[in-house]
N, C-alpha and C positions, 0 to 999 in steps of 0.2 A: 520465697524468702520469708523467715519467721518474723512476728510483731515483737517490737519491745515492749516489754512488760513494765508498767508504771509503778514506781517507787516512791512514796509520799512521806515528805518530811517536813521540818518547819519551813514555812515560806515557799514551798516548792513541791512540784510533781517531777523525778526524773525517769528517764527512758535511754538506758546505756545501749547503744547500736553496737559500738566495738571497745571492749574492755578485757583486761586479763582474766579477771575472775567471774563475771556475771553480765558479759555483754550478749547478743544474740551472735556475735563474731568474736572469737578469742584473739588479743594480740599480745605481746610483748614490748610493742614498738610504739602503741599508741593508744589513747582514748578519745573516743568521740561518742556524742549523745546529744540528746534535746533537754529542754527543761521547759517548765512552765511557772513561772513564779505569780503568785497571786494573793492578794491581800486577805483575802478570806482563810488562807492557810497560817495566817501570824505574820510578824515580822522575822524577817532574816536578820540573824546575827551577823557583826562584822567577822570575816574570816580570811585566813591565808593558805597558800598552798603553791605548787609548783606553777609553771609558767602556762598561762593559758589564753587561748584565741577564743574568741564568740562573736558569731553572726545573728544580729537581732532580726527575727523573722516578722515579729510584729510586736507592737507594744503600744499602751495608753497610761499616761501618768507615772512614768516611770524615770529613775532618777539614779544615778550611782555616785560614790563616795568613795575616795582612794587615800592611802596615807601609809607612812612608814610604821604606825603601830596603830591599836585600836582605839587609842585615845587621841590619836593625832590626824584622823579622818579630815580632809577638806572640804569645801563646800559640795553642795549637788550640783550635777551635770546631768541636763536632761538626755534620755537616751531616745532615741528616734528609730524607726522602722528602718531597714538596710544598712543600719550604721556596722561596722566592724569595731570591735572592741580588744584590746591586748592589755593583759593584766602580768606584769613583771613578777617572777619567781619571788618569793617574800614579801609581795607588797599586800597590805591589808586592803580588804575593799568591801564593801555591801552595797547591795539594790534596796532602794527604798520606793514604795510603792504609795501614792495618794489613794484616797477612798474609790474603789470601781477600777484601780489600776491592775494592770497584767504587764508581763515581760515573757515573750517566747524566744528561745534562743538555742542555737547550734553552738555546743562546745565542745571543743577538743584541746587535748593536751599531749604534747611528745612523751612517748614512753609511758610507764605506768603512772598513773593521776597518783599525787600524794597530797593528802587534805589534812590540815589541822583546824578543825573547827573548835574555838573555845566559847 
């Protein structure tokens, strides 16, 4: 099996395992990967995309906020290792990390991942 190649962007390093165009394995029916969010890579911006499921592998000092729009995100909810999270299609969300914080997840999308990060 080939290794996933890291792709670093604002707040995270992403590893695409199964994805239409740039995964280790290609699929038109799902997108699966791993991500590491690290405070040293900057602050994540609130974003919205298609429905997503996540499994938290490990984390420390990590929080999530959700809402109907970028300007109406709710209060911080603590993220814990072993947690399963689901983001509905069109639901705005952001992960926030306190100093020294990190978040390691497995993410999965049905079909092709559609992402609009503003």
